[in-house]
N, C-alpha and C positions, 0 to 999 in steps of 0.2 A: 729610765735605766741608762746609765752612762758607764762604759767600760773603762778600766784603768788605762791611762795614757802614758804612764811613766816610762814604759818600754819603748815609746816612740822617739825618744831623744837619741841623738848621735846615730842617725840612720847610716847604714853602711854605704860605701861608695864603690867597693869592688864586687864584681859579680860573684866571686867565690864566697864572699861573706854574707850574701843575701839569702834569706830563707829559700829553701829549695822549692817551696810552693810557687815562687815567681820565676823559676829558672827558664821556662819556655817564653815568658814575657820578656825577660832580660835578653834572651837570645835574639829577639826581634830588634834589629839594629836601630830603628828610629826611637826606641825607648831605651834599651841598654841599662847598665847599672846606674848611670846618672839620672836617667828618666825615672827609674824605679825609686830612687831616693826622693825625687821631687813628688812622686805620687804619695810616698809615705808621709810627706809633710803637707799634702794638699787637703783642702777643706771644701766639702760639697754639701749643698742643701738640696733635698729632693722634696718637692711639694706635690702631695698626692701619692698615696701608697696603694693605688688600685692596680690595674693591669700594667700600664707603662711604668709606674713607680716601682713595682716589685722587680721587674726586669732591670730597670736602672740600678736599683739598690744592689741587686745580685751581682751585676757587673762591677760596680764600684768597690764593693767589699772584697770580691775575689781578686780584683786587680791590685788591692793593697792601698787604696786611698786612705790616708791616715785618720780623717775625721769625716763622719757622715751624719748629717742631721735629717731625720725622717719626720715629715709633718703631714698629718692626716687627721680629719675630724671623725672618720667613719669607723664602723666595726664590721667584722667579717660575717657574711651570711652565705648560705649555700650557693647562691647564684654567682658568687665570685669565683668559685673553685675551678670553673672551666678555663679561666685565663689568668688568674692572679696567682702566680707560681709559688709564692712563699707560704701559702695558707693550706690548711687541711681541714678535714671534717670536724676534728676536735675544736679548732679555732671557731668554726661556724656554730657549733653546738653551744659553746660557752660565750658566744658574742664577744670575743676578745677584740679590743680596738686594733685596727690594722697596724698602726705604728708600733704597738707593743708586740704583736705577734711576729711582725717582720724582724724587729730588733732581736727577739729571742732566737728566731731561726738563724739569722745571720751571725749572731755572736758565736754560734756553734760552728759556723763555717770558717770564720777568721777572727781569732781572739786578739790579733794584733791591731785591729781597727777599733777606734772609738766610735760607738754608735749611740746617738742621742735621739731617742724618740720623743715626739711631742704630740699628744692627743689633743688637738685643738683645731679650730677653724682659723685658717690664715685670713686675716682681714686688715683693714686700715689701722686698727688699734695696735696690732702686734707685728705687722709685716717687717718693719725696719729692724726691730730687735731680733727677730728670728732669722733674717736673711743678710744682715749687714756685714757680718764677720766671716764670710765664706769667699772662696775663689770662683766658684761656678754655681749657678742655680739651674737645676734641672726641672723641667715642667712635666709632671706626671698627672696633671689635673684633667678634668673634663668640663671646665667652667671658664668661659671667656672673661668674665669679670675678674676672676682670680689671675688669669694671664695678664690682663692689663695692669693689675696690681704688681705682679712680678716685673712687668716692664717699667713701671714707675720707680720701683726700688732699684732696678738695674741701672736706669739712666741717672738717678739721683746720686748713687754711690759708685758708679763706674764698675759694676760687676757683670761679666758676661752671663747670658742665660741662653738656654737651648729649648726652643718651643717644640712641642710634639703633640700630635693628636691622631687618633685612630677610631674608625667606626666601620661596621660592616667588613669589607675587605680593603678599605681605602685608608691611607695614612699620609701624613704630612709632617715635615720637620724643617726647622730653620734655626741657624745659629745667629745670635744677635750680639754684636760687640759695641758697647756704648762708645760713641764718638767716631766709629769707623763704618758702621753699617746702618741701614735704615732700622728704626725701632718698630715695634709692633703697631704703634699708632701712625707711623708713616704709611703703613700698608693697609691698615683697617681703621676706619674712623671711630668705630666703637663696637661693642659686643652685638652680635646678631639678635634680633628680636626673638623672644621665646616662641618655640614652635616652628621656626623657619629653617632649622637645620636638623639633620638626622642626629640621633644619639644612640648609644648602645642599647637603650631601653626601647627605642622605636624601630631601629634598623638592625639590631643585633651586632655581633662582632665575632670574628674568628681569631683564634689565638696566634696564628702565623703573622698577621699584620702587626700585632702588638710587639712581638719579638723583633720584627723587622725595623719598625720605627724606633723602638727603645735602644736597639743595638747601634743604630746610626747615631742617636743622641749620645750614647755612652762613649762611642769612639771619638766623637767631636770633643767631649769632655776630657778624655785622655790627652788629646792633642793640646788642649788649652793648659792642662795641668803640667805637662812636660815641656811646655814652651814651644810647641811646633805650630805656631799660628799660621805660618806660610802654607801649611797643609790643610787648613780648614776649608770646608766646603760651604761657601757663603751664599749659595743659591737656595731657593725654596724647593725642597725635594717633595715629590708627590708620587705615590705608588697605588696601584690597585692589583693585589696579588692574584685575585680570582680571575680577573679579566686580562691579566698579563700586560698591564700598562705601567709605564714609568715616565716621568717628565721632571724637568728642572726649570724653574723660572729665575732668570737673572734679576736680582733686585738691587744690585749695587747702585743704580742710578735713581732709586726710588726715595732717597732721603728728601724730606720736605723742609724747605726753609721756614715754613710756618708751623711745623709740627708742634703741638702743645707740649709734648714731653721732652723730646731730645733737642729741639731748637729753642723753645721758650722756657724750659724748666718749670712747666706748669703740670703738677702731678695730681690730676683730677681724681684718680682712683685712690691714691694714697691719702688724699686730704678729705675724702668723702665719708666722714663719720656721721652718718644720718640713719634714720630708722629704716629706710628702704634697703640699706646695705646690711642691716643686722637681722632682717626677717626675709628669708628666701624660700620660695617654692622650689623643691628639688625635682628637676625635670625628669619625668618618667617614673618617679618613685612613689607617687601619691603620698608625699611627705612634705612637711614644712620645717625648716630649721629656724630657731629663734636664738639669737645670741644677745645676752644682756650687755649694754654698753658698759655698765659697772658690774664686774664679776661678783657673784655671790660668794660669801665666805663659809657657808654652812657645809659640813661634810655630808657624804652620802648617807651616813648613819642617821643624821638628822632628818633627811628627807624620807628615809625608810620608815621611821617612827611616825612622821607626820602623815604620810600618804597611805600607810597600811589600813587604817580604818575606812578608807574611801574606795578601795579596790585592790585587786591583786598586784603584788609587788615582787619583783625579782631583782636581786642585787649581787654584783660581784665587786671586786676592788676597783674596777674601772668605770662602771656605769650602773644605773638603776633603771629598770623598766617598770612603768606604772600603767595600768589599764583602767581608766575611769569608766569606760563603756566597752562592750565586747568588740566593737569595731574600731576603737581608737587605742593606740599605745603611745605613751610618752616616754622617750628615752632621755634620761637626765644624766649629764656629765658633771664632774666637779667644776665649779665656777658658775654653774647655772645655765650652760648651753643645753638646749633641748631640741630633739628631733621629734616632731609630732607626726606619727605614722597613721595612715588611714584617711587622710584628707590632703588635698592640694589647695584648699581654700585658706588663704593667708589670714583672713578676718576670723574665721572659725578657729584656726590654730592659735591666733593671738588671744582669743577669748579663753580658750582652754588653758593657755599658759598663765594668763592673768588670774584665772579662777583657782588654779592649783599651785602655782609657783609664785606669782606676784610679779608685777613689772617694776 
């Protein structure tokens, strides 16, 4: 769903001519009428439309950022509703893809903004095409491999990105400017090993820290879009709202002369088109995602007809659910991406995919 952008041309420069919805934002002197015009021509990509992503998207749309691309592979379920602010019980009952549900809700909030949802897994095959033509990339993911992929695109194409994460009552955020600040690989050699860090599925999460982190990210994005780089907070911010802790780590001197990404131009995550990157166990979800390297061309109607004789099938216009056994559910998306629910065994999931979908 992409909303008409014809009305985004010839953005107003005088406060009196700007839509009244932005009046309080224009009164804020660091933004003003000129800053509002810049926001109206700004382009943002938000990767992940879960807890952080929904808050980020809400801020960007209400602020009047002209173009917003929403990227998420998942669909809404009832466990999301406690903290993912753009969704409701109807979205969960209909298993609506998050990017679609968010776009539909936000289009009713601000019809002046072009919202472009993508129900897809961000990976090495599509990251550059989805992220290359934006001004800022906002991290709403919960996956370190994806964050390193964002970092590679950022460094290769000179696009600022804002890292954020939250779990339990703790949160962290960092603004990364290619060529000026350390990149993610300067600070972390690689993704943590599975099971070595807390996740929302193992440690839980409270809604307040989500809004805290995402609001910081969103404000940094507004600074970038209006050209107020001198006001950016370039330290790594850390909070624990429950235990009343806050700290900032100065990272300005942490750029590494031998960093593979920002120093050597070696984009390991962007170039890693291998089987291990297309088959992923989804931590804490008892699920495995399988992404075909070559997308399938068959529509969901084809799969419905093919799989119905083999077990229960439910289909909407975004996805199809197939249950080959009572304890396994395969969620099939256009293009052949499948989430196998009911197992975290990659080999078993791959076997099911091969049996019913084909490799």
